[in-house]
Residue frames relative to the residue before (quaternion, step in Angstrom):
aa qw qx qy qz dx dy dz
M 1.0000 0.0000 0.0000 0.0000 0.00 0.00 0.00
V 0.1786 -0.7624 0.6155 0.0897 3.56 -1.07 0.79
L 0.3716 -0.7777 0.4689 0.1927 3.55 -0.38 1.28
S 0.6196 0.5797 -0.3485 0.3981 3.60 1.04 -0.69
E 0.5828 0.5750 -0.3730 0.4365 3.60 1.24 -0.18
Y 0.6877 0.4544 -0.2615 0.5022 3.57 1.28 -0.27
Q 0.2364 -0.7438 0.6060 0.1538 3.54 -1.22 0.57
F 0.1861 -0.7697 0.6035 0.0938 3.52 -0.91 0.97
P 0.5224 -0.6273 0.4593 0.3502 3.59 -1.01 0.70
P 0.5284 -0.6601 0.4247 0.3235 3.61 -0.91 0.82
S 0.6413 0.5350 -0.3225 0.4456 3.60 1.20 -0.41
L 0.3877 0.7466 -0.4631 0.2789 3.61 1.30 -0.02
T 0.1515 -0.8142 0.5566 0.0661 3.60 -0.81 1.00
Q 0.7899 0.1551 -0.0880 0.5867 3.61 1.17 -0.49
L 0.0360 0.7883 -0.6123 0.0491 3.54 -1.04 0.83
S 0.0302 -0.7772 0.6284 -0.0134 3.54 -0.93 0.98
L 0.0472 -0.7902 0.6110 -0.0107 3.58 -0.75 1.09
S 0.0649 0.8114 -0.5716 0.1028 3.56 -0.75 1.06
N 0.8636 0.0565 -0.0686 0.4963 3.57 -1.04 0.87
I 0.4701 0.6880 -0.4476 0.3245 3.59 0.88 0.84
E 0.2358 -0.8322 0.4793 0.1488 3.60 1.31 -0.19
L 0.0272 -0.8311 0.5540 -0.0397 3.56 0.63 1.18
K 0.3857 -0.7253 0.5276 0.2164 3.56 -1.08 0.77
E 0.7411 0.3137 -0.1816 0.5651 3.59 1.22 -0.50
D 0.5902 -0.5484 0.4560 0.3780 3.55 -1.22 0.57
P 0.3203 -0.7905 0.4894 0.1817 3.64 -0.58 1.08
M 0.5267 0.6972 -0.3914 0.2885 3.59 1.17 -0.51
P 0.6498 0.5161 -0.3626 0.4242 3.69 0.78 -0.75
M 0.6811 0.4564 -0.2907 0.4933 3.59 1.07 -0.63
L 0.7007 0.4919 -0.2777 0.4359 3.58 0.85 -0.96
E 0.6337 0.5544 -0.3437 0.4159 3.61 1.03 -0.70
K 0.6221 0.5541 -0.3316 0.4427 3.59 1.26 -0.27
L 0.5200 0.6154 -0.4287 0.4089 3.59 1.25 -0.11
P 0.3572 -0.8177 0.4095 0.1898 3.59 -0.21 1.28
H 0.7715 0.3465 -0.1844 0.5007 3.61 1.10 -0.55
L 0.3849 0.7403 -0.4779 0.2746 3.60 1.25 0.13
Q 0.1096 -0.8156 0.5680 0.0163 3.57 -0.70 1.14
V 0.7874 0.1698 -0.0714 0.5883 3.59 1.10 -0.70
L 0.0266 0.7815 -0.6211 0.0530 3.57 -0.81 1.07
K 0.0160 -0.7921 0.6092 -0.0346 3.54 -0.74 1.13
L 0.0411 -0.7651 0.6425 -0.0130 3.56 -0.81 1.09
K 0.0800 0.8366 -0.5271 0.1262 3.57 -0.33 1.27
Q 0.8777 0.1228 -0.0734 0.4573 3.52 -1.35 0.49
H 0.7965 -0.3252 0.1519 0.4866 3.57 0.19 1.32
P 0.1544 0.8219 -0.5367 0.1123 3.59 0.73 0.97
Y 0.8082 0.1387 -0.0103 0.5723 3.58 1.11 -0.71
L 0.4054 -0.7442 0.4842 0.2178 3.58 -0.86 0.97
G 0.5936 0.5915 -0.3570 0.4127 3.59 1.20 -0.42
R 0.5221 -0.6501 0.4668 0.2946 3.52 -1.35 0.07
R 0.7840 0.2632 -0.1213 0.5490 3.58 1.21 -0.35
L 0.1795 -0.7454 0.6343 0.0991 3.55 -1.08 0.85
D 0.2294 -0.7939 0.5512 0.1151 3.59 -0.78 0.99
C 0.0054 -0.8069 0.5884 -0.0528 3.56 -0.52 1.22
A 0.4223 0.7522 -0.4185 0.2842 3.58 1.16 0.54
G 0.3854 0.7371 -0.4861 0.2683 3.61 1.19 0.14
S 0.4563 -0.6881 0.4806 0.2954 3.59 -0.96 0.75
G 0.8403 0.1612 -0.1439 0.4972 3.54 -0.84 1.01
G 0.4401 0.7115 -0.4495 0.3131 3.58 1.25 0.13
F 0.8320 0.1727 -0.1617 0.5017 3.55 -1.25 0.56
P 0.0276 0.8656 -0.4999 0.0094 3.64 0.76 0.94
K 0.7951 0.2704 -0.1498 0.5219 3.63 1.09 -0.57
L 0.3615 0.7643 -0.4766 0.2410 3.60 1.23 0.15
K 0.1284 -0.7980 0.5879 0.0327 3.56 -0.84 1.07
V 0.7946 0.1654 -0.0588 0.5812 3.58 1.10 -0.76
L 0.0107 0.7528 -0.6576 0.0258 3.54 -0.94 1.01
H 0.0357 -0.8024 0.5942 -0.0411 3.56 -0.53 1.22
L 0.0086 -0.7870 0.6159 -0.0349 3.59 -0.66 1.14
K 0.1318 0.7871 -0.5909 0.1180 3.57 -0.84 0.97
G 0.8397 0.1897 -0.1572 0.4840 3.54 -0.98 0.90
């Protein structure tokens, strides 16, 4: 699955992704969601070995980040 093929509404506040085996790092796209407060990535969300969360100003309202598997 390639997350960049999907569009999420900018008003999205919660997102949970599970068992989707993304081929690309989802963080550069997800950190641009201005109202995202809860992000859960569970059970093989990403096939890569590294998630990059170093973008400046990304995840401005994130309160919960749950990573599992």
